Each structure stands twice: as structure tokens, then as C-alpha cells.
C-alpha positions in Angstrom: -7.5 15.2 21.7 -4.3 13.2 21.4 -1.1 15.2 21.3 0.3 15.1 17.8 4.0 14.4 17.0 6.0 17.7 17.3 7.2 17.7 13.7 10.8 16.7 14.3 12.3 14.1 12.0 13.7 10.8 13.2 17.1 10.7 11.6 19.4 7.8 12.4 18.1 7.5 16.0 18.0 11.2 16.7 15.0 13.6 16.7 16.0 16.6 14.7 14.5 19.6 12.9 14.1 19.3 9.2 16.1 21.5 6.9 14.1 21.0 3.7 10.9 22.3 2.3 8.0 23.2 4.6 5.2 20.6 5.0 1.7 21.4 6.3 -0.4 18.6 7.6 -4.1 19.5 7.4 -7.1 17.9 9.1 -9.3 17.1 6.0 -12.5 17.3 8.1 -12.4 21.0 8.6 -9.2 22.3 6.9 -7.5 23.1 10.2 -3.7 22.8 10.5 -2.4 19.8 12.4 1.3 20.6 12.2 3.7 22.7 10.2 7.1 21.1 9.9 10.2 21.2 7.8 10.9 18.1 5.7 14.3 16.6 5.3 16.8 18.1 3.0 18.9 16.1 0.5 21.9 16.5 2.8 19.9 15.1 5.7 18.8 12.2 3.5 22.4 11.4 2.7 23.2 11.5 6.4 20.5 9.0 7.2 21.5 6.7 4.4 25.2 6.7 5.5 24.3 6.1 9.1 22.0 3.3 8.0 24.8 1.7 6.0 27.1 1.8 9.1 24.4 0.4 11.4 23.5 -2.3 9.0 27.1 -3.5 8.6 27.7 -3.6 12.4 28.4 -7.2 13.3 26.0 -6.9 16.2 23.1 -6.4 13.7 24.4 -8.5 10.8 25.3 -11.4 13.1 22.1 -11.2 15.2 20.3 -14.5 15.1 16.9 -14.6 13.4 15.1 -15.4 16.7 16.7 -12.3 18.3 15.6 -10.0 15.4 12.2 -11.6 15.8 12.0 -10.5 19.4 12.6 -6.9 18.3 9.8 -7.2 15.8 7.5 -8.6 18.4 8.3 -5.7 20.8 7.4 -3.3 18.0 4.1 -5.1 17.5 3.5 -4.9 21.2 4.2 -1.1 21.1 1.8 -0.6 18.3 -1.0 -2.5 20.0 -0.5 -0.6 23.2 -0.9 2.7 21.3 -3.7 1.8 18.9 -6.0 4.6 20.2 -3.2 7.2 19.9 -2.2 6.0 16.5 -5.8 6.0 15.4 -6.3 9.6 16.4 -3.1 10.8 14.8 -3.8 9.0 11.5 -7.4 10.3 11.4 -6.1 13.8 11.9 -3.5 13.2 9.2 -5.7 11.6 6.6 -9.3 12.2 7.4 -10.1 8.5 7.7 -12.7 7.4 10.3 -11.4 6.3 13.7 -12.8 2.9 13.1 -10.7 2.5 10.0 -7.5 3.9 11.4 -7.8 1.7 14.5 -8.1 -1.3 12.2 -5.1 -0.1 10.2 -3.0 0.2 13.3 -4.1 -3.3 14.4 -3.1 -4.5 10.9 0.3 -2.9 11.3 0.9 -4.7 14.6 -0.2 -7.9 13.0 2.3 -7.4 10.2 5.3 -7.0 12.6 4.1 -10.0 14.6 3.6 -12.2 11.5 7.0 -11.3 10.1 8.6 -12.1 13.4 7.0 -15.6 13.3 7.9 -16.1 9.7 11.5 -15.1 10.4 11.7 -17.7 13.2 10.8 -20.5 10.7 12.4 -19.2 7.5 14.9 -21.9 6.6 17.7 -21.8 4.0 18.1 -24.8 1.7 20.5 -27.6 1.6 20.4 -28.4 -2.1 21.1 -31.8 -3.8 24.8 -32.0 -4.8 25.9 -33.3 -8.2 29.4 -34.0 -7.1 31.7 -34.6 -4.1 30.7 -31.3 -2.4 28.1 -29.9 -0.1 25.8 -27.3 -1.7 23.4 -24.9 -0.1 21.4 -21.8 -0.9 21.5 -19.0 1.8 19.9 -15.6 1.9 21.6 -12.4 3.2 20.3 -8.8 3.7 20.7 -6.4 0.9 21.9 -3.5 3.0 20.0 -0.1 3.1 16.4 -0.2 1.9 14.5 3.0 0.8 10.8 2.7 1.6 8.4 5.2 0.0 4.8 5.0 1.2 1.5 6.7 0.2 -0.8 9.0 2.1 -3.9 6.8 2.0 -3.0 4.1 4.6 0.2 5.2 6.2 0.6 2.9 9.2 -0.3 -0.3 7.3 1.8 0.6 4.3 4.7 1.5 6.5 4.6 -1.8 8.3 4.3 -3.8 5.1 7.7 -2.5 4.0 9.5 -1.8 7.3 8.7 -5.1 9.0 10.0 -7.5 6.4 13.0 -5.3 5.6 14.1 -5.3 9.2 13.3 -9.0 9.5 15.7 -9.6 6.6 18.5 -7.8 8.5 18.5 -4.5 6.5 18.4 -0.9 7.6 15.4 1.2 6.4 15.0 4.9 5.5 11.3 5.6 5.3 9.8 8.5 3.3 6.1 9.0 4.1 3.9 11.1 1.8 3.9 14.9 2.5 0.1 14.9 2.9 0.3 12.5 5.8 3.7 12.8 7.6 2.7 12.4 11.2 1.7 8.7 11.4 5.2 7.5 10.4 6.8 9.8 12.9 4.6 8.1 15.6 5.8 4.7 14.3 9.4 5.9 14.7 8.7 6.7 18.4 7.4 3.2 18.9 10.3 1.5 17.1 12.7 3.6 19.1 11.0 2.5 22.3 11.3 -1.2 21.2 15.1 -0.9 21.3 16.0 -1.1 17.7 19.7 -0.2 17.4 20.3 3.4 16.4 20.8 4.2 12.8 18.8 1.2 11.4 15.6 3.2 11.0 14.9 6.8 9.9 11.7 8.6 9.0 12.2 11.5 6.6 9.1 13.3 5.4 10.0 15.5 2.5 9.6 16.2 -1.2 10.3 13.8 -3.9 13.0 16.0 -5.2 14.9 16.3 -1.9 14.2 12.9 -0.3 12.7 10.5 -2.9 15.3 11.1 -5.6 18.2 10.8 -3.1 16.9 7.5 -1.9 16.7 6.1 -5.4 20.0 7.5 -6.6 22.2 7.1 -3.6 24.8 4.3 -4.2 24.4 2.9 -0.7 20.7 2.2 -1.2 20.3 -1.3 -2.5 16.5 -1.6 -2.9 13.5 0.7 -3.2 10.0 -0.4 -2.2 7.5 2.1 -3.5 3.7 2.4 -3.2 2.1 5.2 -5.2 1.2 6.4 -8.7 2.2 4.5 -11.9 3.9 7.6 -13.4 6.2 8.0 -10.4 6.8 4.2 -10.4 8.1 4.3 -14.0 10.6 7.0 -13.1 11.8 5.0 -10.1 12.1 1.9 -12.2 14.2 3.7 -14.8 16.5 5.2 -12.1 16.8 1.8 -10.4 17.7 0.2 -13.7 20.7 2.4 -14.0 22.0 1.1 -10.7 20.9 -2.5 -11.4 19.0 -2.2 -8.1 15.9 -4.3 -7.4 12.6 -2.5 -6.8 9.1 -3.4 -5.5 6.4 -1.3 -7.1 2.8 -1.3 -6.0 1.1 1.2 -8.3 -2.3 2.2 -9.5 -5.5 0.3 -10.3 -8.8 0.4 -12.1 -10.1 -2.8 -10.7 -13.2 -4.5 -12.3 -16.0 -6.0 -10.2 -18.3 -8.4 -12.0 -21.9 -9.3 -11.0 -23.3 -12.4 -12.8 -27.1 -12.8 -13.0 -27.0 -15.7 -10.6 -25.3 -13.8 -7.9 -26.7 -13.2 -4.4 -27.5 -9.6 -5.2 -27.8 -8.4 -1.6 -24.3 -9.9 -0.9 -23.0 -8.2 -4.1 -24.5 -4.8 -3.3 -22.8 -4.8 0.2 -19.5 -5.9 -1.1 -19.4 -3.4 -4.0 -20.3 -0.6 -1.7 -17.4 -1.5 0.6 -15.1 -2.1 -2.3 -15.5 1.4 -3.8 -16.8 3.7 -1.1 -14.9 2.6 2.0 -11.8 4.7 2.6 -13.7 7.3 0.5 -12.5 5.4 -2.6 -8.9 6.4 -1.8 -7.6 2.8 -2.3 -5.5 1.3 -5.1 -7.6 -1.8 -5.1 -11.0 0.1 -5.1 -13.5 -1.7 -7.3 -14.1 1.3 -9.6 -15.4 -0.5 -12.7 -18.6 -2.4 -12.2 -19.8 -4.8 -14.8 -23.4 -6.2 -14.4 -24.9 -8.9 -16.6 -27.7 -7.4 -18.7 -30.4 -9.8 -17.3 -30.1 -8.2 -13.8 -28.5 -4.8 -14.7 -31.5 -2.5 -14.2 -32.6 -4.1 -11.0 -29.1 -4.4 -9.5 -28.1 -0.8 -10.4 -31.4 0.5 -8.8 -30.6 -1.4 -5.6 -27.0 -0.2 -5.6 -27.9 3.5 -6.1 -30.5 3.3 -3.3 -28.0 1.8 -0.9 -25.4 4.3 -1.9 -27.7 7.2 -1.1 -28.1 5.8 2.4 -24.4 5.8 3.2 -23.5 8.2 6.0 -21.1 11.0 4.9 -19.7 12.7 7.9 -16.9 13.6 10.3 -14.3 11.0 10.8 -14.7 11.0 14.6 -18.4 10.3 14.3 -19.0 6.5 14.9 -21.8 6.5 12.4 -19.7 7.8 9.5 -19.1 5.5 6.6 -17.7 8.0 4.0 -15.2 10.5 5.5 -13.5 13.4 3.7 -11.0 13.1 1.0 -7.4 13.7 2.0 -7.1 17.3 0.7 -9.1 20.0 -1.0 -6.8 19.7 -4.0 -7.5 16.0 -4.3 -11.3 16.7 -4.1 -10.9 19.1 -7.0 -9.1 16.4 -9.0 -11.9 13.9 -8.3 -14.5 16.4 -9.2 -12.6 17.1 -12.4 -12.8 13.4 -13.4 -16.5 13.4 -12.9 -17.0 16.6 -14.9 -15.1 15.2 -17.8 -17.1 12.0 -17.6 -20.3 14.0 -17.8 -19.0 15.9 -20.8 -18.3 12.5 -22.4 -21.9 11.5 -21.9 -22.1 9.9 -18.5 -25.3 10.0 -16.5 -24.9 10.8 -12.8 -27.1 8.3 -10.9 -26.1 9.6 -7.5 -23.6 12.0 -6.0 -21.4 13.9 -8.4 -20.9 16.9 -6.0 -19.8 18.0 -2.5 -22.5 17.5 0.2 -24.7 20.4 1.1 -24.6 20.1 4.9 -23.3 23.2 6.6 -21.3 21.2 9.1 -19.2 19.7 6.2 -18.5 22.8 4.2 -15.0 23.3 5.6 -13.9 19.8 4.9 -12.8 18.1 1.6 -16.0 15.9 1.4 -17.4 14.4 -1.8 -20.5 12.4 -2.2 -20.4 8.7 -3.2 -20.9 8.8 -7.0 -22.2 6.3 -9.5 -22.1 7.0 -13.2 -23.6 5.1 -16.1 -23.8 5.4 -19.9 -20.1 5.3 -20.6 -18.2 2.8 -22.8 -15.3 0.9 -21.3 -13.1 3.0 -23.5 -14.1 6.3 -21.8 -11.4 8.1 -19.8 -13.3 7.5 -16.5 -13.1 3.8 -17.2 -9.4 4.0 -18.0 -7.9 6.4 -15.5 -7.5 6.0 -11.8 -9.7 8.5 -10.0 -8.7 7.5 -6.4 -12.0 8.7 -5.0 -15.6 7.6 -4.4 -16.6 7.3 -8.0 -18.0 4.1 -9.6 -18.6 3.5 -13.4 -21.3 1.0 -14.1 -21.3 -1.0 -17.4 -23.4 -3.9 -18.8 -22.1 -7.2 -20.2 -23.6 -10.1 -22.0 -21.7 -13.2 -21.2 -18.5 -14.6 -19.7 -16.4 -14.0 -22.8 -17.7 -10.4 -23.1 -16.9 -9.5 -19.5 -13.4 -11.1 -19.6 -12.6 -9.1 -22.7 -13.9 -5.8 -21.1 -12.1 -6.4 -17.8 -8.9 -7.2 -19.6 -9.1 -4.1 -21.8 -7.3 -1.9 -19.3 -3.7 -1.0 -18.5 -4.0 -1.9 -14.9 -4.0 -5.4 -13.3 -4.2 -5.0 -9.5 -7.5 -6.6 -8.3 -10.8 -8.0 -9.4 -14.1 -9.0 -7.7 -16.5 -11.7 -9.0 -20.0 -12.3 -7.7 -21.7 -15.6 -8.7 -23.0 -18.8 -7.2 -21.3 -20.8 -9.9 -17.9 -21.7 -8.6 -16.5 -23.2 -11.8 -17.4 -20.0 -13.6 -15.8 -17.9 -10.9 -12.7 -20.0 -11.1 -12.5 -19.7 -14.9 -13.0 -15.9 -14.9 -10.5 -15.5 -12.0 -7.8 -17.4 -13.9 -8.6 -15.6 -17.2 -8.1 -12.0 -15.9 -4.6 -10.6 -15.6 -4.5 -9.3 -12.1 -2.7 -9.7 -8.8 -5.7 -10.5 -6.5 -9.2 -11.8 -7.1 -12.0 -11.8 -4.6 -14.9 -14.1 -5.1 -18.2 -13.1 -3.4 -16.3 -10.7 -1.2 -14.0 -7.7 -1.7 -11.1 -5.9 -0.1 -10.3 -8.6 2.4 -6.6 -8.9 3.3 -4.2 -11.2 5.0 -0.6 -10.5 5.8 0.1 -14.2 5.1 -1.1 -13.9 1.4 1.2 -12.2 -1.2 -0.1 -9.0 -2.7 0.9 -7.0 -5.8 -0.1 -6.0 -9.3 0.4 -6.9 -13.0 0.8 -4.7 -16.0 0.8 -1.0 -15.0 -0.3 -1.9 -11.5 3.2 -2.8 -10.4 6.1 -5.2 -10.1 6.9 -7.7 -7.4 4.9 -8.9 -4.3 4.6 -7.9 -0.7 3.4 -9.9 2.3 3.6 -13.6 3.0 6.6 -15.6 4.1 8.4 -14.8 0.8 7.9 -11.1 1.6 11.1 -11.3 3.7 13.0 -12.9 0.9 12.1 -9.9 -1.3 14.5 -7.9 0.9 17.4 -10.4 0.7 20.1 -11.5 -1.7 20.4 -15.2 -2.5 23.9 -16.8 -2.4 25.0 -20.3 -3.3 27.7 -22.1 -1.3 29.8 -25.1 -2.4 31.9 -27.0 0.2 34.4 -29.6 -1.0 34.1 -32.9 0.7 37.1 -34.8 -0.8 40.1 -32.9 0.5 41.9 -33.6 -2.8 43.2 -31.1 -5.3 41.0 -30.6 -8.4 42.1 -33.2 -11.1 42.4 -30.4 -13.7 45.5 -29.1 -12.0 47.3 -32.4 -12.4 49.1 -32.0 -9.1 
């Protein structure tokens, strides 16, 4: 087994013991304890922020040429790639995800740093068209200190999506990972330290929302918050940020519709829908958790889907055959089971799953079977609320207008999947639905080069892409006189 991080925090370039509330990292596969550590205190958070502000304002960092910062990002990418096996082990212990998935996430994180380095090298400012005898230009400058708050479901990838563009833009970053998965971010800190990032520019502070999260949002030296997590918390952060007139990026919850038209390649759709809802054990903001199937093929398609779901391998995250690993925590499994119980009380029929597995080898872990429910209206709680687990609601629809109306009748707008051979129809539906991402005849595919974010209750702002760096910068306009003459208004 890979040696896990020792539980010390990375505070402004120093490895120190936390002084805040105790955090216990648990291996979801069997309930064993990975690590017990102390999170950061509010005072330690202040120390990290103040050190970050000093390091960010150092001329050696602020004046560093973009290609020089890009070299640092590339070294971080190299460090992640050289440690993929180790990161994969740590993240699987931390989250319960399969080694195959955590290795892919680590590779994605390396790709994020490498892409942001390349984008930074070619990110030009603009010489604008003057409307007088002056030179005009638009330039971009770092904001200062960025607070990054990441979720427990995909730590290394989520961390990279915030840290890489923020550093590329010339900021300092204080990263708060989720308390259920604190270890992966500490490993990232070790790699970033080894890449030679100047001390103080990066800190990793596991800890409670009260001690760390609130200080990051409220501290006057923090000039942006980038948050991925629940919508309720996102609203609180947005309100706090508004009081400071501070920009925020919020990637929040989802209740994403997937739509199967009668003319779709049904085998292709079954495979994509299985992946969209049951990979990552459903613990994904973009999980396709509402499935709409056109009535003409509804019965046949649902039968195929249920049969394929029952064949999914539920097992230990270190088993190469496992497709559905444990949920993050026993408490989260109880929450998922509670959603299903309420749905059954509302009249749902359980087509498969709906319980923990029976196998003796899985009893100590927080496993839950892939679950498909039918018989609910689109207004039912299960079709409105984010479950964040392997639970799929199946609903019928009649025609294009009907499915657009049902898909739109939801507070979230993060993602959507469409399965049809009719491209004009796919395009019409994709444009009609209010959402940040639409997949057509595929699902849950990502590229760091393509912006990502949500609409409505699913979030605010975008991450990824070349403009992902600009999201961590302030725009400034410069005017340079070309005449050398006093302004005529002064009558000199």
C-alpha cells in the first residue's frame, strides 16, 4: 500500500500541524481509518491568507513573465504524471473510487496544468481601436489571493481546475479541500512544492466551513472565491461575496436530464446512460439522473437498461473488475437510501437496486446498489432534488415539445444528454434546454479546452478553456496620449 500523507497541513510553504477541529479520513470500502488529522483553525487560515498576499505582491512573482509561470505549471504537470500511481492509491483510499477512475482523474489534473501553461503562453492582451489621438489597450492583471473550495467527489481534478488557472493568472491560492477527502490535496501540495513554486503562493487547509471556509470568504485580502459544491452553500457564499463586491465562480448541483428518442441507437444509449448515472457511483454533479424515454420505445428500452444495470459489477475499488464502488461515507449512503425510501412512499416502483448489496465481503463498506425507479411524475421530490448517488428516475415523454417542457421544469441547469439519429432535432433540443453542457449520443465526456459551468441553481460563471485564466484576472484599460500637447479644455 502507498504511504498516505501524514496529516500535516501545507501552510504558506511550511508543513505544520493543524489547530482546528479533528478530521477523520475513512476508507469507504471497509470503514477503516486512513488518517486522523487536525484541520486548520481560523487563525491559521488568516496566516495563510496574509502570507499569500505578501507572496503574490512580491515583484518576483507579479513581474514574472507568462512563459516563466508556464514553466512552473509544466513542472507541476510533470510531477503529477510521475506520481499518478501514488495519487491514484491515495484518492481511492480517500474517496472509495476505483483505481481506474482515480488514475484517470490524476491524468486529467496533469493535463489541466499542462493546458493552462500552453494557454498562458499564447494569451494576448488587446490593442484596441483608438477614437482619438491616443493609444488604447486592454490588459489583464491578477486579482490577488484566491480562495478555492473543492468537493469530495473528484478532489485532484477539481483542485487542478481551480489552482492551475489561478496560478497561471499570477494569483496566490489558498485551497480548502472537503473534510471527507482531505488527503489528495495534501499530496498535490507536496508535488507543487517540489516543482519550485515560491513559498506562500499556495496553501492547503483542510478544515470546517466555519473555521476555514467562512474566513476565506470573509477575509478582506481574498479577492475571489471559486467554489464547487452544494447549491445551498453556494447561495451563502454568493451573499457573503456580494457584501465585499468580490467575484465568485460557483459550480453547484444538478438534476440533469437525459433524453432517448425513438430513433436512437438503443444499445449506444443504454451504454451511455449507464455511464452517465452509475459511474463514480452517481456521485457526480453532472450525473444523468432524470431519464426521459419516448413512449414508442419506453418499455423495450427500460427493460434493456434494467437488465444491463443488474449486470454491473459492484465491488472493492481496488478490484479491476469493479464498475460501481462504495459511496464516500456511511452517512452519505443513509442519505441516498433516504431519498429512495421517500420516492417509494411517493409511489415509485423499484425496478432494480434500492438497497445495499448482500455480499458478505461488502458489508463493512458504504455500498449501495445501482437503482432505477419508475412511476413518478416529473414533479416528485426524487425528480427535483439532487441525490448524488446511483439512483435513476425513468419517465416517459410523447414528443419534442413535451420533453423540452419536462426537462426545463427543474431548478437546475448543469447538463443534458440527447440520444437520437436526427441531428437537426438534437440541435433544436440542445439549444432549447437551459443548461451549461449538452452531450449528443454520448455523455460525461470532458475536455479542459471546453468551458464548463451551470445555469439557474446549478451555478454561476465558467471554468476551463482559454478564458478560464481570464476568470482569475482583472481587466484594465490603458490610454496613452500620442500628441504631446496639453488638453485643449485647459486653454493653456
